[in-house]
C-alpha positions in Angstrom: -105.6 -35.9 -126.1 -104.4 -37.5 -122.9 -100.7 -37.8 -124.0 -100.6 -34.3 -125.1 -102.0 -33.1 -121.9 -99.4 -35.2 -120.0 -96.7 -33.8 -122.3 -97.9 -30.3 -121.4 -97.8 -30.9 -117.6 -94.4 -32.6 -117.7 -93.1 -29.3 -119.6 -94.8 -27.2 -116.9 -93.5 -29.3 -114.0 -90.0 -28.9 -115.4 -90.1 -25.1 -114.7 -89.1 -24.2 -118.3 -89.9 -24.7 -121.9 -87.8 -27.4 -123.5 -85.8 -26.1 -126.2 -86.0 -29.0 -128.9 -84.1 -27.0 -131.5 -81.3 -26.6 -129.7 -81.2 -30.2 -128.4 -81.2 -31.5 -131.9 -78.4 -29.0 -132.9 -76.2 -30.0 -130.2 -76.2 -33.7 -131.7 -73.5 -34.3 -134.2 -74.5 -37.2 -136.9 -70.7 -38.4 -137.0 -70.9 -39.2 -133.2 -73.5 -41.4 -133.8 -72.1 -43.0 -136.9 -68.8 -43.8 -134.8 -70.9 -45.1 -132.0 -73.0 -47.4 -134.2 -69.6 -49.0 -135.5 -68.2 -49.4 -131.9 -71.6 -51.2 -131.1 -71.1 -53.5 -133.9 -67.5 -54.1 -132.9 -68.4 -54.7 -129.2 -70.8 -57.5 -130.2 -68.3 -59.0 -132.5 -65.9 -59.1 -129.5 -68.8 -60.9 -127.4 -69.2 -63.3 -129.9 -65.5 -64.0 -130.1 -65.4 -64.6 -126.3 -68.1 -67.0 -126.4 -66.7 -68.7 -129.4 -63.4 -69.0 -127.4 -65.2 -70.3 -124.5 -67.4 -72.8 -126.5 -70.9 -74.2 -125.5 -71.6 -77.2 -123.4 -70.8 -80.5 -124.8 -74.4 -81.3 -125.4 -74.6 -78.4 -127.8 -71.7 -78.8 -129.8 -74.2 -79.3 -133.0 -76.0 -76.0 -132.0 -73.2 -73.9 -131.2 -74.0 -70.8 -133.5 -77.8 -70.7 -132.1 -76.4 -70.9 -128.7 -73.8 -67.9 -129.3 -76.4 -66.0 -131.0 -78.9 -66.2 -128.2 -76.2 -65.3 -125.6 -75.2 -62.0 -127.8 -79.0 -61.6 -128.0 -79.1 -61.6 -124.1 -76.3 -59.3 -123.5 -77.8 -56.8 -126.0 -81.3 -57.2 -124.2 -79.6 -56.6 -120.7 -77.4 -53.5 -121.7 -80.3 -51.9 -123.7 -82.8 -52.8 -121.2 -80.5 -50.8 -118.4 -79.9 -47.8 -120.8 -83.5 -47.4 -121.6 -85.0 -47.6 -118.1 -82.1 -45.1 -116.7 -82.9 -42.7 -119.6 -86.5 -42.7 -118.6 -85.6 -42.2 -115.1 -83.2 -39.5 -115.7 -84.9 -37.6 -118.4 -88.6 -38.1 -118.0 -88.9 -34.8 -120.0 -88.4 -37.4 -123.0 -92.2 -37.9 -122.7 -93.1 -34.1 -123.3 -92.1 -35.1 -127.0 -91.2 -38.6 -127.9 -90.7 -37.0 -131.7 -88.7 -34.1 -130.8 -86.7 -34.9 -127.8 -83.0 -36.0 -127.9 -79.9 -35.7 -125.8 -76.7 -37.8 -126.1 -77.4 -40.5 -123.7 -80.8 -41.3 -125.5 -79.2 -40.6 -128.8 -76.4 -43.2 -128.0 -78.9 -45.6 -126.9 -80.6 -45.8 -130.5 -77.3 -45.9 -132.0 -76.4 -48.9 -129.8 -79.2 -50.9 -131.0 -78.6 -49.9 -134.6 -75.3 -51.3 -134.3 -76.6 -54.7 -132.5 -79.2 -55.4 -135.4 -76.7 -54.7 -138.1 -74.0 -57.0 -136.3 -76.8 -59.6 -136.0 -77.7 -59.2 -139.7 -74.4 -59.8 -140.7 -74.0 -62.8 -138.4 -76.7 -64.4 -140.1 -75.4 -63.6 -143.4 -71.8 -64.8 -142.9 -73.0 -67.9 -141.3 -75.4 -68.8 -144.3 -78.5 -68.8 -142.2 -80.5 -66.4 -144.2 -82.6 -68.9 -146.0 -83.8 -70.5 -142.9 -83.9 -67.3 -141.0 -85.3 -65.2 -143.8 -87.9 -63.3 -141.6 -85.4 -62.3 -139.2 -83.4 -61.0 -142.1 -86.3 -58.7 -143.3 -87.1 -57.8 -139.7 -83.6 -56.8 -138.9 -83.4 -54.8 -142.3 -86.4 -52.8 -141.5 -85.5 -52.4 -137.7 -81.8 -51.4 -138.2 -83.4 -49.1 -141.3 -86.1 -47.3 -139.2 -83.6 -46.8 -136.1 -80.8 -45.4 -138.3 -83.4 -43.2 -139.9 -84.3 -41.6 -136.5 -80.3 -41.4 -135.7 -80.0 -39.7 -139.1 -82.7 -37.2 -138.3 -81.9 -37.0 -134.8 -85.9 -37.5 -134.2 -88.3 -40.0 -132.9 -85.7 -40.9 -130.3 -88.5 -41.2 -127.5 -90.2 -43.6 -129.8 -87.0 -45.7 -130.3 -86.7 -45.7 -126.4 -90.1 -46.9 -125.9 -89.8 -49.4 -128.7 -86.6 -50.8 -127.2 -88.1 -51.0 -123.6 -89.2 -54.6 -125.0 -85.7 -55.6 -124.5 -86.6 -56.1 -120.7 -88.7 -58.9 -121.6 -86.2 -60.2 -124.1 -83.7 -60.8 -121.2 -86.1 -63.5 -119.8 -87.6 -64.6 -123.2 -84.2 -65.5 -124.3 -83.1 -66.8 -120.8 -86.1 -69.2 -120.9 -84.7 -70.6 -124.4 -81.5 -71.0 -122.9 -82.8 -73.1 -120.2 -84.6 -75.1 -122.6 -81.4 -75.9 -124.6 -79.5 -76.7 -121.5 -82.3 -79.0 -120.5 -83.1 -77.2 -117.4 -85.9 -79.3 -115.7 -89.6 -77.6 -116.0 -90.1 -78.2 -112.4 -86.9 -76.6 -111.2 -87.0 -73.4 -109.2 -84.7 -71.8 -111.9 -87.1 -72.6 -114.7 -90.1 -71.6 -112.5 -88.7 -68.0 -111.7 -87.8 -67.6 -115.3 -91.0 -68.5 -116.9 -93.0 -66.3 -114.6 -90.6 -63.1 -114.9 -90.9 -63.7 -118.5 -94.8 -63.7 -118.6 -94.8 -60.8 -116.4 -92.3 -58.8 -118.1 -94.1 -59.7 -121.4 -97.3 -57.7 -120.4 -95.3 -54.7 -118.7 -92.6 -54.4 -121.3 -93.6 -55.8 -124.4 -97.5 -55.6 -124.7 -98.0 -52.2 -123.2 -95.3 -50.5 -125.1 -96.3 -51.8 -128.3 -100.1 -50.7 -127.3 -99.0 -47.2 -126.5 -97.1 -46.9 -129.9 -100.1 -48.2 -131.9 -102.2 -45.7 -130.1 -100.0 -43.0 -131.0 -100.3 -44.0 -134.6 -103.8 -42.5 -134.5 -102.6 -39.5 -132.4 -99.4 -38.1 -133.9 -99.6 -39.5 -137.4 -99.5 -35.9 -138.8 -96.2 -35.0 -137.1 -94.1 -37.7 -139.2 -93.4 -38.0 -143.1 -96.1 -40.3 -144.7 -93.8 -43.0 -146.1 -92.4 -43.3 -142.5 -95.8 -43.7 -141.0 -96.9 -46.2 -143.6 -93.9 -48.3 -142.7 -94.6 -48.0 -138.9 -98.2 -48.9 -139.3 -97.3 -52.1 -141.3 -94.7 -52.9 -138.7 -96.8 -52.5 -135.8 -99.8 -54.4 -137.2 -97.4 -57.3 -137.6 -95.7 -57.1 -134.3 -99.0 -56.8 -132.4 -100.5 -59.5 -134.1 -97.3 -61.9 -133.6 -96.7 -60.7 -129.8 -100.4 -61.7 -129.3 -99.7 -65.2 -130.7 -96.5 -65.4 -129.0 -97.9 -64.4 -125.6 -100.9 -67.1 -125.7 -98.5 -70.1 -127.0 -96.2 -68.9 -123.7 -99.3 -69.1 -121.5 -100.5 -72.4 -123.1 -97.0 -73.7 -122.7 -95.8 -72.5 -119.3 -99.0 -72.1 -117.4 -101.9 -74.1 -118.8 -99.5 -77.2 -119.5 -98.6 -77.0 -115.7 -102.2 -76.7 -114.6 -102.9 -80.0 -116.8 -100.2 -81.9 -115.5 -101.4 -81.2 -111.9 -104.8 -82.6 -113.4 -103.1 -85.5 -114.7 -104.2 -84.8 -118.3 -101.0 -83.6 -119.9 -97.3 -85.5 -120.3 -94.1 -83.8 -120.9 -90.4 -84.7 -121.1 -88.9 -86.5 -118.3 -85.7 -87.9 -117.3 -85.2 -91.5 -118.2 -85.8 -93.8 -115.1 -87.8 -91.3 -112.8 -90.9 -89.3 -113.0 -89.5 -86.0 -112.7 -90.4 -83.5 -115.4 -87.4 -81.9 -117.3 -86.8 -79.7 -120.4 -84.8 -82.4 -122.2 -85.8 -84.7 -125.3 -85.9 -88.1 -123.4 -89.0 -90.0 -123.3 -91.3 -90.0 -120.4 -93.5 -92.6 -118.5 -97.2 -91.4 -118.5 -100.2 -93.1 -117.4 -102.4 -91.4 -120.0 -100.0 -90.9 -123.0 -97.5 -93.1 -124.7 -93.9 -91.7 -124.5 -93.9 -91.0 -128.3 -97.0 -89.1 -128.1 -95.7 -87.1 -125.2 -92.5 -86.1 -127.0 -94.4 -85.4 -129.9 -96.8 -83.0 -128.1 -93.9 -81.3 -126.4 -91.9 -80.7 -129.6 -94.9 -79.5 -131.5 -95.5 -76.7 -128.7 -92.0 -75.8 -128.1 -91.2 -75.6 -131.9 -94.5 -73.5 -132.5 -93.2 -71.0 -129.8 -89.7 -71.1 -131.3 -91.0 -70.1 -134.8 -92.8 -67.2 -133.6 -89.8 -66.2 -131.1 -87.7 -66.3 -134.0 -90.3 -63.9 -136.0 -90.1 -61.4 -133.2 -86.0 -62.1 -132.6 -85.2 -59.0 -130.8 -87.4 -56.5 -132.5 -87.1 -52.9 -131.7 
């Protein structure tokens, strides 16, 4: 009811009734298909540039993961800017998140569709499907639903809200890249990234997902039953996994730091000093052996990585 009232007020404030039928008729599907192909080729080009440049020497054995994360980061950055500018320039999208569409928002959904298609192909071509089977399933579902919206030229507003999680993905991927390049935990860079990650997680991941979950109970009658069932199952999984991921991030980046200050937790450190780092070197700690500290840290980081992989770049 609150959403419907807000939508009505937005239409009234615009000074005219929105003609959703004309909006839809003005969009040509073939333009969307072309843009999806351009998006796919663009990310392949980004991957080629990264491959030509090469990773840091310490990551030679993990080059594909490094490139994949950077491509994901570029997607998150571009999509975030696109989504936020869409909301700023076209606030009337909230008048009807199902029917509202224009070329700017339509191409944003096409851009994301192209990315998920590219990333799925990248995983398959590089024989990572078995190790990343959950990501494969996720990408098939997300790319399929996004293209379904593109094909119908509908639910574009919902797609934008879902893609706003990419704002958080900027910092989530950045945090992982910091870990891969062994940026010290106590460095200004890592501290800034971890707090921006947690803040954006709440604002741009938990809140949008909560909103979409809410609309499942208020707008269910406006979408096909099959589509609704898929969205319901997807959102149940996403809500659960994101809650788990958020707790693990809090435990890793906040509670761990508090424990260190209390002298109850050990973490990775650089050889020969007591400074904390993000590497895989042993640490000297008064309460834990270096082996126990490394085991604890690896277990915690791996648990986050596993959930992050499951949520990898979701829409």
